[in-house]
N, C-alpha and C positions, 0 to 999 in steps of 0.2 A: 030459610037459607039466607045468608047475607048476600045481597046483590053486588056489594063492592068487590068481593073476592071471587065471584062467579065468573068463569072464563068458558068460551065456546071452543071446542076442539073439533077439527075436521080431518078426514083421512083422505089420502089419495088412492086408496084401495090396495089390493094385493098386486102381484107381479103382472097379472093380466088386466088389472084395472076394475076388477069385480069389487063392488061396495064402495065405489068412489063417491065422496060426498056425503058419507054417513057422519052425522053429528053426535057428539058426546059432550055433556056439560060436567064440569067438575069445579071444585073450590081450590083455588091456589093463591097463596100470598105473593103477589108480583113484587113487593117492596123488598123482600129478603132474597131475591135471586143474586147470584154472584155476578152474572154478566146481565145488566139490565136491557142490553140491546138484543139478546137472544130470545127466541120464542120458546116456550115450554113444550117438550115433547114427551109422550107417554106411549107405551105399547099396550093396547087394549084389544079385547075381543070384538070383533066386527061380525054382528049376526048375518049381515047380507052376504059377506064373503065366506062366512063360517071358518074363519081363521083369525089369528092375532095379527093386527096391523098397526103401523105407526100413526099416531094422531099428533098434530101440530096445532099450536095455539093460533086462532084467527082473531084479528083486531077488529 
């Protein structure tokens, strides 16, 4: 896996805060974003919270 496109994504957990801090790694091309200042967000399954939560890019 190419390390230059690898980003670390972290979650704040669900509404109660369960699963906070779970980390997910994904490949994303930061150079093709429409807004370079905005962080990438995805909705992924959080196995700790056992629900889908929002993950945001961590620098």
